N, C-alpha and C positions, 0 to 999 in steps of 0.2 A: 718628780718631773715638773718643770715649769709650765704654766699654762701657755697655750698657743697664742702667739701674738696676732692682733687684729689690726687691720688698716683703719685709718680715720673714718673712711666711708662705711666700713662695717660697723664701727662703734656707733656712728650716727644713725645708721639704718636700723639698728637693733635696740636703741635706747630712747625711751620717751622721758625726757627730763621732767616735763610737767607732771607726769604720773608718779615718778619717783619722788618729786617734791611733795605731792599731795599725800603720799603715804609715808615717805621717809622722815618727815618732820613729826609724825605722830605715832608711828608703829615701829617698835624696836626691830622687827624682822626685815624692814626695808631700809634701815639706816646704813647698813654696809653697802647696799647697792647704790644708794644716793651718794654716799661718800666716795665710792669707787667709780663705777661706770657712769653714774649721773654727773659727777664732777668732771670726768674726762670728756664726756660728750658735750657738756656745756662749754668747757674750755676750747674744744675743737671748733664748735659752732661759732663762738664769739671771736676766736682767733681768725677764722675764715672771713669774718665780717670786718676785720681790721681793728678790733678793740684792743687797746693796750691794757696790760694788767692793772696799772694804777687807777684807771677809770673804774674798773670793777671793784677794786679795793675801796675806792671812795664811796661807791654805792653801798658797800657793806657798812661803812661808817655812818652813812645816812640811815640805814636800817637800824643800827644801834641807837642813833639819836632820835629818830622820828617814828620808827616802826615800818613794817612791811607795807601797810596800806599807804602810808605817806610816800614811801619810795616808789610804789607802783603808780601813784598819781602824778609823779613828776612828768612834765611835758617831754623832756628829753634827758633821761638818766644817763645816756651814753652819747658820744659825739655824732653817731649816724642814726638816721631815722629807722633803718632796717634793724640795726642792733638794739636800738631803744625799744622797738616794738616786741622783739623777741624777749628781751629782759623784762619788760612790763608784764608780758604774759606769764613768765615764771614767777615774778614777784606777786602778781595777783593770785596765782594758784597757791603760792606759799602763804599769802595773807589769809586766804580762806581756810587753810589747813592748820596753820601754826596754833592759833587760838590762845596761847599762853606766852608770858614773857620768856620762858625757857625755849619754846618753839621759835620765837623770833630771834633769840640769841643763837640758836642752832642754825637758823637760816643765814644769819650774818657770818657765822663761822664757815658755813658751806661756801658762801660767796668768796670769802678770803681764800679758801682752799682752791676754788676754781681759778682765782687770780694767780695763785702760786703755780698751779699747773701750767697756766698760760705763760708765765714767766720762764719756767723751766723749758717749755717747748721753744720759746724764742731764743733762749740761751743756747740750746742744743743746735738750733739751726745756724746761729752765728758761728758756733764752733765747728760746723760742717758735718755734724752727725745726722745722718738721714734715717736712722732707726734700723730695726732688724730687717735683714734681707729675707724675702720670701723664696722658698725653694720649690 
């Protein structure tokens, strides 16, 4: 039986992205949640703030090139102040948790995954798919 679908509001209400980053980058038991619900919640939150996927993919490249701390200290990593503040919080949390080059690479891959989810959501809206209907 497929899992029950949840609305964007339900995903946001029940998912703390910062906590999942804190533990998902270092503990195997949290990686699935970070890659699943954490990435979806991050994509929904950033999408609602008008972030385009390529902006987040660019930040992932910055993380690969300069590290999480460097990316977290950028004055405006995304085009809007509100989205930048949210992302800086996540990047700072990730920087404190990652601790190793592998953790940093995992965080960059997670950012890429969030950007991909954002892109899929945008494409489905353009195609007119509103998602599963609630009964």
